[in-house]
Backbone bond lengths (Angstrom), bond angles and torsions (degrees), N, CA, C in turn:
res aa  C-N    CA-C-N  psi(-1)  N-CA   C-N-CA  omega(-1)  CA-C   N-CA-C  phi
1 M - - - 1.434 - - 1.575 110.18 -
2 A 1.456 108.25 -35.03 1.483 112.11 -178.26 1.486 113.94 -68.49
3 M 1.386 113.20 -29.21 1.474 118.12 175.29 1.500 115.78 -64.38
4 E 1.383 113.05 -33.77 1.481 122.07 -173.30 1.549 104.60 -74.22
5 K 1.313 114.88 -33.60 1.612 120.89 -175.72 1.530 99.43 -78.18
6 K 1.240 130.71 -43.92 1.385 132.06 176.05 1.486 111.87 -55.38
7 A 1.340 118.79 -50.96 1.506 122.99 -179.36 1.473 109.24 -63.72
8 R 1.348 116.95 -44.67 1.552 119.12 174.33 1.457 112.83 -53.80
9 N 1.324 119.20 -46.29 1.450 127.13 178.33 1.575 110.74 -52.29
10 V 1.371 107.38 -51.88 1.453 115.94 -170.20 1.579 101.77 -67.07
11 G 1.406 121.32 -38.47 1.379 122.15 177.36 1.392 118.01 -58.84
12 K 1.343 114.16 -40.73 1.480 123.85 172.49 1.483 114.95 -60.28
13 K 1.351 111.31 -40.46 1.492 113.38 -178.74 1.574 111.56 -70.53
14 M 1.353 115.77 -34.87 1.443 117.94 -178.55 1.593 103.17 -69.52
15 K 1.267 117.87 -40.66 1.543 116.72 -178.93 1.506 108.38 -63.20
16 G 1.308 119.93 -42.60 1.487 119.25 176.88 1.503 113.72 -57.78
17 K 1.423 115.39 -43.41 1.322 120.61 -179.11 1.601 112.72 -62.77
18 A 1.372 113.98 -37.84 1.437 116.15 -179.48 1.453 105.22 -73.61
19 K 1.223 130.42 -32.99 1.522 131.00 175.15 1.518 107.78 -62.45
20 E 1.348 119.53 -42.00 1.444 126.59 -178.81 1.501 106.32 -60.47
21 T 1.216 114.99 -56.87 1.485 130.24 -173.30 1.617 108.11 -55.50
22 T 1.260 112.52 -51.54 1.508 124.10 177.58 1.474 108.56 -60.54
23 G 1.200 120.01 -50.05 1.548 123.46 174.26 1.445 115.48 -51.97
24 K 1.491 111.47 -48.61 1.498 107.67 -177.53 1.538 107.95 -71.47
25 A 1.319 121.31 -25.68 1.554 117.31 -170.71 1.518 103.34 -80.24
26 V 1.317 126.34 -28.39 1.472 128.07 -171.51 1.647 108.09 -95.57
27 G 1.486 111.30 -15.48 1.405 111.01 -179.20 1.586 108.43 87.74
28 N 1.339 124.47 9.15 1.471 128.46 174.53 1.421 112.17 -83.71
29 E 1.391 121.54 98.15 1.456 121.75 -174.71 1.501 106.87 -71.98
30 S 1.456 120.84 -30.02 1.401 113.78 179.27 1.514 115.47 -60.57
31 M 1.341 113.36 -50.31 1.372 121.99 -179.53 1.557 110.70 -57.81
32 E 1.307 120.79 -39.65 1.406 123.24 179.19 1.591 107.11 -64.19
33 V 1.277 116.65 -39.43 1.545 118.85 -176.22 1.475 105.32 -70.92
34 K 1.347 122.64 -45.85 1.557 122.21 173.68 1.450 113.10 -52.94
35 G 1.212 118.04 -39.66 1.578 124.32 -178.74 1.385 108.32 -60.77
36 K 1.318 119.24 -44.51 1.498 127.69 -172.86 1.491 106.14 -71.38
37 A 1.423 115.58 -40.55 1.527 120.11 178.49 1.463 109.54 -66.15
38 E 1.330 124.98 -37.11 1.407 127.30 -178.88 1.592 108.63 -67.71
39 Q 1.335 113.51 -39.02 1.465 113.52 179.30 1.591 109.75 -69.39
40 A 1.243 119.46 -43.14 1.409 119.24 176.48 1.446 116.85 -58.41
41 A 1.387 116.35 -39.14 1.451 122.04 172.16 1.373 115.69 -56.24
42 A 1.390 112.26 -47.70 1.552 122.53 -177.79 1.506 108.07 -65.50
43 D 1.295 119.40 -42.76 1.515 124.24 176.59 1.502 114.52 -60.45
44 A 1.435 116.96 -34.63 1.391 120.10 176.47 1.468 107.70 -70.57
45 K 1.285 121.00 -49.01 1.487 121.17 -176.53 1.528 107.10 -64.55
46 Q 1.241 120.54 -37.02 1.506 118.41 -178.97 1.535 107.74 -65.35
47 T 1.339 117.24 -39.61 1.558 119.67 179.89 1.470 108.25 -61.97
48 G 1.251 114.57 -42.25 1.590 120.86 -176.78 1.590 106.40 -62.13
49 Q 1.418 113.73 -47.37 1.481 117.41 -177.96 1.565 110.89 -65.81
50 K 1.253 118.80 -37.29 1.538 122.30 167.90 1.490 113.31 -52.19
51 A 1.337 113.23 -53.01 1.478 119.56 -179.45 1.511 115.14 -56.82
52 K 1.406 114.55 -43.84 1.394 118.25 170.95 1.581 117.43 -55.93
53 D 1.386 108.24 -45.29 1.311 110.51 179.38 1.555 119.39 -63.98
54 T 1.286 111.61 -35.30 1.453 121.33 177.43 1.471 111.05 -66.91
55 L 1.339 118.35 -37.01 1.591 120.43 -178.54 1.676 107.40 -83.80
56 G 1.215 110.71 -3.23 1.501 106.88 -174.80 1.418 121.59 79.26
57 H 1.272 116.75 29.03 1.611 129.47 -172.29 1.443 109.90 57.64
């Protein structure tokens, strides 16, 4: 289960990076900001998951 969540978080981070890059390329500041926000959310979830794993659930 934990691996599924980690994989999902990595996927969300990649999606956010793609949005950010696309936003920069087309000059869409809103899309760029949304991409950065998605990456930050994925990083926060990943950190939480790592903490759970460290503490042994």
